C-alpha distance (Angstrom), angle and dihedral (degrees) to the residues before:
residue distance angle dihedral
X1 . . .
X2 3.80 . .
X3 3.80 128.9 .
X4 3.81 93.9 -97.1
X5 3.80 91.1 55.1
X6 3.80 91.5 48.9
X7 3.79 91.2 50.8
X8 3.81 92.2 47.8
X9 3.82 91.3 48.0
X10 3.81 90.3 51.4
X11 3.80 90.6 48.1
X12 3.82 90.7 51.1
X13 3.81 92.0 48.9
X14 3.82 90.4 49.0
X15 3.80 97.8 36.3
X16 3.81 98.2 150.9
X17 3.80 94.2 46.2
X18 3.80 89.7 48.2
X19 3.80 92.6 49.5
X20 3.81 92.2 46.3
X21 3.80 95.1 50.5
X22 3.80 95.2 42.8
X23 3.83 93.2 44.9
X24 3.81 90.1 50.0
X25 3.80 92.2 50.3
X26 3.81 93.0 41.9
X27 3.79 94.6 50.6
X28 3.80 92.0 45.2
X29 3.79 90.7 50.1
X30 3.81 93.4 43.7
X31 3.80 89.5 55.2
X32 3.78 90.4 46.2
X33 3.81 87.7 50.2
X34 3.81 89.8 56.7
X35 3.79 89.6 47.9
X36 3.82 89.8 49.8
X37 3.81 91.1 52.9
X38 3.80 91.5 54.9
X39 3.80 90.9 49.6
X40 3.81 94.4 41.6
X41 3.81 96.3 -122.2
X42 3.80 96.0 162.6
X43 3.81 99.0 178.3
X44 3.81 92.5 50.3
X45 3.80 90.4 47.1
X46 3.79 91.1 52.9
X47 3.80 93.8 48.8
X48 3.79 95.4 45.5
X49 3.78 93.3 43.4
X50 3.79 90.4 52.8
X51 3.82 95.6 45.8
X52 3.81 101.3 43.9
X53 3.84 98.5 72.9
X54 3.80 91.0 52.0
X55 3.79 91.7 51.3
X56 3.82 90.1 51.2
X57 3.81 95.0 49.0
X58 3.84 100.7 83.5
X59 3.80 93.0 49.8
X60 3.79 91.7 48.6
X61 3.80 91.5 48.8
X62 3.81 91.9 48.6
X63 3.81 90.3 50.6
X64 3.81 93.2 49.1
X65 3.82 94.8 44.1
X66 3.80 96.2 49.5
X67 3.79 111.3 76.8
X68 3.82 97.8 -179.0
X69 3.80 108.9 101.3
X70 3.83 91.6 -146.0
X71 3.80 91.1 57.9
X72 3.80 90.5 47.6
X73 3.81 91.0 50.3
X74 3.82 90.3 49.9
X75 3.80 89.5 50.9
X76 3.82 89.5 51.5
X77 3.81 92.1 47.4
X78 3.80 92.8 48.9
X79 3.81 89.9 48.3
X80 3.80 92.2 48.1
X81 3.81 92.9 52.9
X82 3.80 91.5 45.6
X83 3.80 92.5 48.5
X84 3.78 92.9 50.1
X85 3.80 89.0 52.1
X86 3.81 91.7 45.7
X87 3.79 92.0 53.4
X88 3.78 92.1 45.8
X89 3.80 92.6 49.4
X90 3.80 90.7 50.5
X91 3.80 92.3 51.3
X92 3.81 92.0 46.4
X93 3.80 90.1 49.7
X94 3.80 92.2 52.3
X95 3.79 91.7 43.8
X96 3.81 89.7 53.3
X97 3.80 89.7 51.4
X98 3.81 94.9 -114.4
X99 3.79 113.9 144.1
X100 3.78 92.1 3.4
X101 3.76 113.3 139.6
X102 3.75 135.5 178.8
X103 3.80 116.8 -65.4
X104 3.80 106.1 -112.5
X105 3.80 95.7 -169.7
X106 3.82 112.2 82.3
């Protein structure tokens, strides 16, 4: 068993934790991506745009693989809580002046 299989097995055993953490990171980064577009941070946009689909993949696969509607609703609820926290953290970060650069669009 290689490292990738061990990681995937752990993620399957801890599905809700995995979905929560990845949804939190994904939503935070997606909001940062929008902020980067406004400020014309091209390198950050490229990195975030490339990474986001890979962070979403496990949650999507869990949702598709689980046929029980209760499990799917729990996955949605966990994602919703994580996304609300991700958005809030992004706004608090910007409000605190962390990660805020110079506006490149006049």
